[in-house]
C-alpha positions as CSV (number, residue, x, y, z in Angstrom):
1,M,160.3,121.3,101.8
2,L,158.7,118.8,99.7
3,R,158.4,116.4,102.5
4,T,156.7,119.2,104.7
5,S,154.4,120.1,101.9
6,L,153.3,116.5,101.4
7,K,152.7,116.3,105.2
8,L,150.6,119.5,105.1
9,F,148.7,118.2,102.1
10,A,147.8,114.9,103.9
11,L,146.7,116.9,106.9
12,L,144.5,119.2,104.9
13,F,143.1,116.1,102.9
14,F,142.3,114.3,106.2
15,I,140.5,117.4,107.5
16,V,138.5,117.7,104.2
17,L,137.5,114.1,104.5
18,T,136.5,114.4,108.1
19,V,134.3,117.5,107.2
20,V,132.8,115.6,104.4
21,D,132.1,112.5,106.5
22,S,130.6,114.7,109.3
23,A,128.4,116.5,106.8
24,L,127.1,113.3,105.3
25,A,126.5,111.9,108.8
26,Q,124.4,115.0,109.5
27,S,122.7,115.2,106.1
28,P,119.3,116.8,106.3
29,T,117.8,113.7,104.8
30,A,119.5,111.1,106.8
31,P,117.3,109.2,109.4
32,P,118.1,109.0,113.1
33,A,121.5,107.0,113.5
34,D,119.9,105.0,116.3
35,L,116.7,104.2,114.4
36,D,117.2,100.5,114.4
37,A,118.0,100.3,118.1
38,Y,115.0,102.6,118.9
39,V,112.5,100.4,116.9
40,A,113.9,97.3,118.6
41,S,113.5,98.9,122.0
42,S,109.9,100.0,121.3
43,M,109.1,96.5,120.1
44,K,110.5,95.0,123.3
45,T,108.9,97.5,125.6
46,F,105.4,97.2,124.1
47,D,105.6,93.4,123.2
48,V,105.2,93.9,119.4
49,P,106.4,91.0,117.2
50,G,106.9,93.0,113.9
51,I,107.1,96.8,112.8
52,A,107.7,98.3,109.4
53,V,108.9,101.9,109.0
54,A,109.0,104.3,106.1
55,I,110.5,107.7,106.0
56,V,110.3,110.1,103.1
57,K,112.4,113.2,103.2
58,D,112.7,115.9,100.5
59,G,111.1,113.6,97.9
60,K,113.4,110.6,98.6
61,V,112.6,107.4,100.3
62,V,115.3,107.3,103.0
63,V,113.9,104.5,105.0
64,A,111.7,101.5,104.0
65,K,112.4,98.7,106.3
66,G,111.0,95.8,108.3
67,Y,111.8,94.8,111.9
68,G,111.0,91.7,113.9
69,F,108.8,88.9,112.7
70,R,105.5,88.4,110.8
71,K,104.0,86.1,113.3
72,L,104.7,85.2,116.9
73,G,106.7,81.8,117.1
74,D,107.6,82.0,113.4
75,P,111.1,83.3,112.4
76,T,110.0,84.7,109.0
77,P,111.1,88.4,109.1
78,V,109.1,91.5,108.4
79,D,110.6,93.3,105.3
80,E,109.6,96.4,103.4
81,F,107.1,94.5,101.4
82,T,105.2,92.8,104.4
83,M,101.6,93.7,104.4
84,F,99.9,95.1,107.4
85,G,96.3,96.2,108.0
86,I,96.4,100.0,107.9
87,G,92.9,100.4,109.4
88,S,91.6,103.9,109.3
89,N,94.5,105.2,107.3
90,T,92.3,103.9,104.5
91,K,90.1,106.9,105.0
92,A,92.7,109.2,103.2
93,F,92.6,106.8,100.1
94,T,88.8,107.0,100.0
95,T,89.0,110.8,100.2
96,A,91.7,110.9,97.4
97,A,89.5,108.7,95.2
98,L,86.7,111.2,95.7
99,A,89.0,114.0,95.0
100,T,89.8,112.5,91.5
101,L,86.2,112.6,90.8
102,V,85.9,116.1,91.9
103,D,88.7,117.0,89.6
104,A,86.9,115.2,86.7
105,G,83.8,117.3,87.4
106,K,81.8,114.3,88.2
107,L,80.9,115.5,91.7
108,S,81.5,118.2,94.1
109,W,82.4,118.0,97.8
110,D,79.2,119.9,98.6
111,D,76.8,117.7,96.6
112,P,73.9,116.6,98.8
113,V,74.5,112.9,99.6
114,Y,70.8,111.9,98.7
115,Q,71.4,113.2,95.1
116,R,74.3,110.8,94.7
117,L,72.9,108.0,96.7
118,P,69.1,107.7,96.1
119,G,67.5,106.4,99.2
120,F,70.1,107.8,101.6
121,V,68.3,108.7,104.8
122,M,69.5,109.7,108.3
123,Y,67.3,109.7,111.5
124,D,66.6,113.4,111.2
125,P,64.8,114.4,107.9
126,Y,66.7,117.8,108.0
127,V,70.1,116.1,108.2
128,S,69.0,113.7,105.4
129,H,68.4,116.6,103.1
130,E,71.4,118.7,104.1
131,M,74.2,116.2,104.4
132,T,76.8,116.7,101.8
133,I,79.8,114.5,100.7
134,R,82.0,116.8,102.8
135,D,79.9,116.2,105.9
136,L,80.4,112.4,105.3
137,L,84.2,112.9,105.7
138,T,84.4,115.2,108.6
139,H,82.9,113.5,111.6
140,R,80.3,116.2,112.4
141,S,77.1,114.4,111.5
142,G,75.8,114.4,114.9
143,M,76.2,110.7,115.4
144,G,77.9,109.5,118.5
145,L,81.5,108.2,118.8
146,G,81.6,105.0,116.8
147,E,78.0,104.7,116.6
148,G,76.8,101.7,114.7
149,D,80.2,100.1,114.4
150,L,78.8,96.9,115.7
151,L,77.1,96.5,112.3
152,F,80.5,95.5,110.8
153,W,82.8,94.9,113.8
154,P,83.3,92.2,114.7
155,H,82.6,90.9,111.1
156,S,79.0,90.7,110.4
157,T,76.9,89.4,107.5
158,Y,75.5,92.9,106.6
159,T,76.4,94.3,103.2
160,R,77.5,98.0,102.7
161,E,74.1,98.7,101.2
162,E,72.3,97.3,104.3
163,V,74.5,99.2,106.7
164,I,73.7,102.5,104.8
165,Y,70.0,101.7,105.0
166,K,70.2,101.4,108.7
167,L,71.5,104.8,109.3
168,R,67.9,106.0,109.3
169,F,67.5,104.2,112.7
170,M,70.5,105.8,114.4
171,K,69.5,108.5,116.9
172,P,71.9,111.5,116.9
173,A,74.0,112.3,119.9
174,S,74.2,115.9,119.1
175,S,73.0,118.4,116.6
176,F,74.2,118.4,113.0
177,R,77.6,120.0,112.3
178,S,78.0,121.1,116.0
179,H,80.4,118.5,117.6
180,Y,83.2,116.2,116.5
181,A,82.6,112.5,117.0
182,Y,84.7,110.0,115.1
183,D,82.6,107.6,112.9
184,N,83.2,104.8,110.4
185,L,79.8,104.2,108.8
186,L,79.7,107.6,107.0
187,Y,83.1,106.9,105.5
188,M,81.9,103.6,104.2
189,T,78.8,105.6,102.8
190,A,81.2,108.1,101.2
191,G,83.0,105.1,99.5
192,Q,79.8,103.9,98.1
193,I,79.3,107.2,96.3
194,I,82.1,105.9,94.0
195,P,80.2,103.1,92.3
196,A,77.1,105.3,92.3
197,V,78.9,107.8,90.1
198,T,81.2,105.7,88.1
199,G,79.8,102.2,88.0
200,T,83.0,100.9,89.4
201,S,83.2,99.5,92.9
202,W,85.2,101.3,95.6
203,D,87.5,98.3,95.7
204,D,88.3,98.2,92.0
205,Y,88.5,102.1,91.8
206,I,91.2,102.1,94.5
207,R,93.1,99.3,92.7
208,Q,92.8,101.0,89.3
209,H,93.1,104.6,90.0
210,I,95.5,104.8,93.2
211,F,97.4,101.5,93.6
212,A,98.1,100.9,90.0
213,P,99.3,104.5,89.1
214,L,101.5,104.6,92.1
215,G,103.0,101.1,91.6
216,M,101.6,99.9,95.0
217,N,101.9,96.4,93.9
218,H,102.1,95.0,97.5
219,S,98.8,96.5,98.7
220,N,95.2,95.2,98.6
221,V,91.8,96.1,99.8
222,S,90.9,93.0,101.6
223,N,92.7,90.4,103.6
224,A,90.7,87.8,101.7
225,A,93.2,88.3,98.9
226,F,95.9,86.9,101.1
227,R,97.2,83.4,99.7
228,P,99.6,81.0,101.5
229,G,103.2,82.2,100.8
230,D,102.2,85.8,100.5
231,D,104.3,88.4,102.4
232,Y,101.9,89.5,105.1
233,A,101.9,90.1,108.9
234,F,99.7,88.2,111.2
235,P,97.5,90.1,113.7
236,H,98.3,89.9,117.4
237,S,96.4,90.9,120.5
238,N,96.9,90.7,124.3
239,V,94.1,88.1,125.2
240,D,93.5,87.5,128.9
241,G,97.0,88.9,129.6
242,K,99.0,87.0,126.9
243,L,100.1,88.2,123.6
244,Q,98.6,85.8,120.9
245,V,98.0,85.4,117.3
246,I,94.4,86.2,116.5
247,P,92.3,85.5,113.3
248,F,92.1,88.2,110.6
249,G,89.1,90.4,111.0
250,E,87.1,90.8,107.7
251,L,86.3,94.3,106.9
252,D,85.0,94.1,103.4
253,N,81.5,95.5,104.4
254,A,83.2,98.6,105.7
255,G,86.0,98.7,103.2
256,P,86.2,102.4,102.5
257,A,86.6,103.1,106.2
258,G,89.4,100.7,107.0
259,A,90.1,97.6,104.9
260,I,93.3,98.3,103.1
261,N,96.5,96.4,103.7
262,S,99.9,97.8,102.7
263,C,103.6,97.8,103.4
264,A,106.4,100.2,104.1
265,A,107.6,100.3,100.5
266,D,104.1,101.0,99.1
267,M,103.2,103.5,101.8
268,A,106.3,105.4,101.1
269,K,105.0,105.9,97.5
270,W,101.8,107.1,98.9
271,V,103.5,109.6,101.1
272,Q,105.6,110.9,98.3
273,L,102.6,111.7,96.3
274,Q,100.8,113.4,99.3
275,L,103.9,115.6,100.1
276,N,104.2,116.3,96.2
277,R,100.7,117.6,96.3
278,G,99.1,114.9,94.1
279,K,101.9,115.0,91.5
280,F,103.8,111.8,90.6
281,V,107.4,112.1,91.7
282,D,108.8,109.8,89.0
283,R,107.0,111.0,85.9
284,E,104.7,113.7,84.5
285,G,101.1,113.7,85.6
286,R,99.0,113.9,88.7
287,L,96.6,111.7,90.8
288,F,94.8,114.7,91.9
289,T,95.3,118.6,91.6
290,E,97.0,120.8,94.1
291,Q,93.7,122.5,94.9
292,R,92.2,119.1,95.9
293,S,95.4,118.6,98.0
294,K,94.8,121.9,99.8
295,E,91.2,121.0,100.4
296,M,92.0,117.6,101.9
297,W,94.6,119.2,104.2
298,S,92.2,122.2,105.3
299,A,90.4,122.2,108.6
300,H,86.8,121.5,108.5
301,T,85.9,120.3,112.1
302,I,87.4,121.8,115.1
303,L,88.6,119.3,117.7
304,P,88.7,120.1,121.4
305,I,92.2,120.5,122.9
306,G,92.9,119.4,126.4
307,D,96.1,119.0,128.3
308,P,97.9,115.7,127.4
309,P,98.7,113.3,130.4
310,P,101.8,114.4,132.2
311,P,104.1,111.8,130.6
312,L,103.2,113.4,127.2
313,A,103.1,117.0,128.3
314,G,105.6,117.9,125.4
315,L,102.8,117.0,122.9
316,K,100.4,119.8,123.9
317,A,98.9,121.3,120.7
318,N,97.9,124.9,119.9
319,F,95.3,123.6,117.5
320,A,93.6,120.3,116.4
321,D,91.2,119.9,113.5
322,Y,89.8,117.2,111.2
323,A,90.2,117.8,107.5
324,L,89.2,115.4,104.8
325,G,90.5,112.0,105.7
326,W,93.3,113.6,107.7
327,G,93.7,114.9,111.3
328,L,95.5,118.3,111.7
329,R,97.6,119.6,114.8
330,D,100.8,121.3,115.4
331,Y,104.1,120.1,117.0
332,H,106.9,122.6,117.8
333,G,105.7,125.1,115.3
334,R,105.0,122.8,112.4
335,K,101.7,121.7,111.0
336,L,101.2,118.0,111.2
337,V,98.9,116.2,108.8
338,G,98.3,112.6,109.9
339,H,96.1,109.7,110.9
340,T,96.1,106.6,112.9
341,G,94.6,103.2,112.0
342,G,93.5,100.2,114.0
343,V,91.9,96.9,113.1
344,G,92.0,93.6,115.1
345,G,95.6,92.9,115.7
346,F,97.1,95.9,113.8
347,V,97.7,99.6,114.6
348,S,99.5,102.1,112.3
349,R,100.4,105.7,112.0
350,V,100.9,108.0,109.0
351,M,102.3,111.5,109.6
352,L,103.1,114.2,107.1
353,V,105.1,117.4,107.8
354,P,104.6,119.6,104.8
355,E,106.9,122.3,106.0
356,E,109.8,119.9,106.4
357,N,108.8,117.9,103.3
358,L,108.7,114.9,105.7
359,G,106.7,111.9,105.8
360,V,106.7,109.0,108.3
361,V,104.8,105.6,108.4
362,V,104.9,103.2,111.1
363,L,103.0,99.9,110.7
364,T,102.7,97.2,113.6
365,N,101.2,93.8,114.0
366,A,100.0,94.3,117.6
367,E,97.5,96.5,119.3
368,E,100.1,99.0,120.9
369,G,99.8,102.7,119.9
370,G,102.6,103.5,122.1
371,A,104.9,101.5,119.9
372,F,104.1,103.5,116.7
373,D,103.9,106.9,118.4
374,S,107.3,106.5,120.2
375,V,109.0,105.7,117.0
376,L,107.1,108.6,115.3
377,Y,108.1,111.3,117.6
378,H,111.7,110.1,117.9
379,V,111.9,110.5,114.1
380,L,110.2,113.9,114.1
381,D,112.5,115.2,117.0
382,H,115.6,114.2,114.9
383,Y,114.3,116.1,111.8
384,F,113.2,119.1,113.8
385,H,116.6,119.2,115.6
386,L,115.1,118.9,119.1
387,P,116.6,117.6,122.3
388,P,116.0,113.9,122.6
389,T,113.0,112.8,124.6
390,D,112.6,109.2,125.8
391,W,109.2,108.7,124.2
392,I,109.3,104.9,124.8
393,S,109.4,105.5,128.5
394,A,106.8,108.2,128.2
395,Y,104.3,106.1,126.4
396,K,105.0,103.1,128.6
397,T,104.3,105.1,131.8
398,L,101.1,106.3,130.1
399,K,100.1,102.7,129.2
400,D,100.8,101.4,132.7
401,T,98.8,104.2,134.3
402,E,95.8,103.6,132.1
403,E,95.8,99.9,132.6
404,K,96.2,100.4,136.5
405,D,93.3,102.9,136.6
406,A,91.1,100.6,134.5
407,A,91.9,97.6,136.8
408,E,91.1,99.8,139.9
409,T,87.8,100.8,138.3
410,M,86.8,97.2,137.5
411,K,88.0,96.1,140.9
412,K,85.8,98.7,142.7
413,A,82.8,97.7,140.5
414,E,83.4,94.0,141.5
415,E,83.7,94.9,145.2
416,S,80.5,97.1,145.2
417,R,78.2,94.9,143.4
418,D,75.6,92.9,145.3
419,A,76.9,89.4,144.7
420,N,74.1,87.9,146.9
421,S,71.3,89.4,144.9
422,K,69.2,87.5,142.6
423,P,67.6,88.1,139.2
424,S,63.9,89.3,139.5
425,L,62.7,86.7,137.2
426,P,63.5,82.9,136.6
427,V,66.4,82.6,134.2
428,E,64.3,81.3,131.3
429,K,62.2,84.4,131.4
430,Y,65.1,86.4,130.0
431,A,65.3,84.2,127.0
432,G,63.9,85.2,123.7
433,V,64.6,87.3,120.6
434,Y,65.3,90.9,121.1
435,N,65.5,93.6,118.4
436,D,67.5,96.8,118.2
437,A,66.3,99.4,115.8
438,W,69.6,99.6,113.9
439,Y,71.5,96.3,114.7
440,G,68.5,94.0,114.3
441,P,67.9,90.7,116.1
442,I,69.9,89.6,119.2
443,T,68.9,86.2,120.7
444,I,69.1,85.1,124.3
445,R,68.6,81.4,124.9
446,T,68.9,79.0,127.8
447,E,71.8,76.5,127.7
448,N,72.8,74.1,130.5
449,G,70.8,76.0,133.0
450,G,72.4,79.3,132.1
451,L,71.9,82.0,129.3
452,V,73.7,82.5,126.1
453,I,73.5,85.7,124.0
454,T,74.2,85.8,120.4
455,F,74.3,88.7,117.9
456,D,72.5,87.1,115.0
457,H,74.3,88.9,112.2
458,T,77.8,88.6,113.9
459,P,78.9,85.0,113.8
460,T,81.6,85.3,116.5
461,M,79.5,87.1,119.0
462,I,78.4,84.2,121.2
463,G,78.7,85.0,124.9
464,D,77.6,83.3,128.1
465,L,75.5,85.6,130.4
466,Q,77.0,85.5,133.9
467,H,74.8,87.0,136.6
468,W,76.3,90.2,138.0
469,Q,73.7,91.6,140.3
470,H,70.0,92.1,140.4
471,D,68.9,92.3,136.7
472,T,72.3,92.9,135.3
473,F,74.4,90.1,133.6
474,K,77.9,90.1,132.1
475,A,78.3,88.9,128.5
476,H,81.5,86.9,128.5
477,W,82.3,86.3,124.9
478,R,83.6,83.0,123.9
479,V,85.9,84.8,121.4
480,R,88.1,86.6,123.7
481,T,89.1,89.4,121.5
482,I,85.6,90.8,121.9
483,E,85.1,93.2,124.7
484,D,82.8,91.8,127.4
485,A,79.6,93.9,128.1
486,F,77.1,94.4,130.9
487,V,73.4,93.6,129.9
488,T,70.9,95.3,132.2
489,F,67.2,94.4,131.9
490,S,64.4,96.8,132.7
491,L,61.0,95.3,133.8
492,N,57.4,96.5,133.2
493,P,55.0,97.0,136.2
494,D,53.7,93.5,135.5
495,G,57.0,91.8,135.7
496,S,57.6,91.3,132.0
497,I,60.7,92.5,130.3
498,D,60.4,96.0,128.7
499,S,64.0,96.5,127.4
500,A,67.7,95.7,127.9
501,R,70.7,98.1,127.7
502,M,74.3,97.2,127.3
503,A,77.6,98.8,128.2
504,A,81.3,97.8,127.9
505,V,82.9,96.3,131.1
506,S,86.3,97.7,130.7
507,P,87.1,101.4,130.6
508,L,89.7,100.6,127.9
509,A,87.2,99.0,125.5
510,D,87.6,100.2,122.0
511,F,84.9,102.7,121.0
512,S,83.8,100.4,118.1
513,F,82.2,98.2,120.7
514,D,79.4,100.7,120.8
515,Y,77.2,98.7,123.1
516,Q,75.8,101.8,124.8
517,D,74.0,102.8,121.5
518,L,71.8,99.6,121.6
519,L,68.3,99.5,122.9
520,L,67.0,95.8,123.0
521,K,63.3,95.3,122.9
522,P,61.7,92.0,123.2
523,A,60.5,90.9,119.6
524,V,57.2,89.5,120.8
525,Q,56.4,92.9,122.6
526,A,57.5,94.8,119.5
527,A,55.3,92.6,117.2
528,K,52.2,93.2,119.5
529,K,52.8,96.9,119.2
């Protein structure tokens, strides 16, 4: 009997252990069991040297980890403290900083901007008077997509104050508050309200009032702060068909819109705070009130909803909006609060799922959105208990399709151009200084029998003008991370140059290369007028 009882006890103990192990394996906070393999597959598929991932669930950091390498050709690994450029995920930090000032009674979301920034002027006097801080943060100003981004990207010599001044010369693309069009310049403007109100620069305010209280000790607001030996990833881009390390892009003059560098460990702390509605998770106190949290996650600008491309049909949303520094949409019945970020050589994703008390951060050191989104949705599907989807394959299919379509468009343009046509004027007649109302001077000069174009306040924008057809040339930039552009000249009846327009060559060009918003007028002609 005793022997039988011991056997029965052993059997029951084994069963209990099995049940406990199974329960632990299926813990609601545990990340996907195949996360490491999935990230590695995404990196390989999209040719990304390094990725960092953070997952916060039910208030706990369950993942803060690096994968791959900081720099192509260098075996130094990415870890949880490796800094990446987070790009436009900076915008939520700028909004949170303003929220602390709203809590302190130092400003209101609906304060007219001109009252906080004396001299603030938009193209339309009505908009100048009616624009509020809230409007700065919600992409509904009437400006076009990315309008004016060439004032800071690629890095220019313009200061934040000079960029704000130039807003008055930018013609609206739509009426005020009627359409959504993503912009960066007004977020930079919003950030400049902080020194206007507090006397402290945006940069120092972020360090003192967000990084320090949260213990984000591996984050900064400028890659100029990097020193040899620091733990940071290098930017990479596909240049002329080959993945390469590229120079860091300086963003200090547009800092509040996209200059922060951070890591998985620090971003996990940021996500914990967000999911905790502004309350610190490790001690008493708040960064901002729950009311401000609700406001920052509330819809302000409705986004149009279209059908996603076939490979991503499962991502069709029922609603999409822009809040204050965050985008809103739904996925399988849950509200998502998130944002993407992109700067030269880096793209990133931050996603919050308040109903699941879940937050995900994916940082990459290459310009491949499919890499971060495939990892993101794999994680979401795990926590939502959804059947697995091969998101890597879906995003790769989409990428291949987009690249094929773009190549075909450019091939058709090449085949249809009149390659035997000649410019209307001798080459030297196109040379001179041109002015755009908001960018400023752009110089075209002769060099070795050809033409060279330079954006005078953007040191890296030096390009050779190659004749395309008739009076259209193609600017082939010597720094190959800059998108090539067509330059088309219009002539007056007497044969003199009236103006020139520009347009990106590739359909896949980033919207921040907003060549289409430029109108170049000969400086001599303008001076005579």
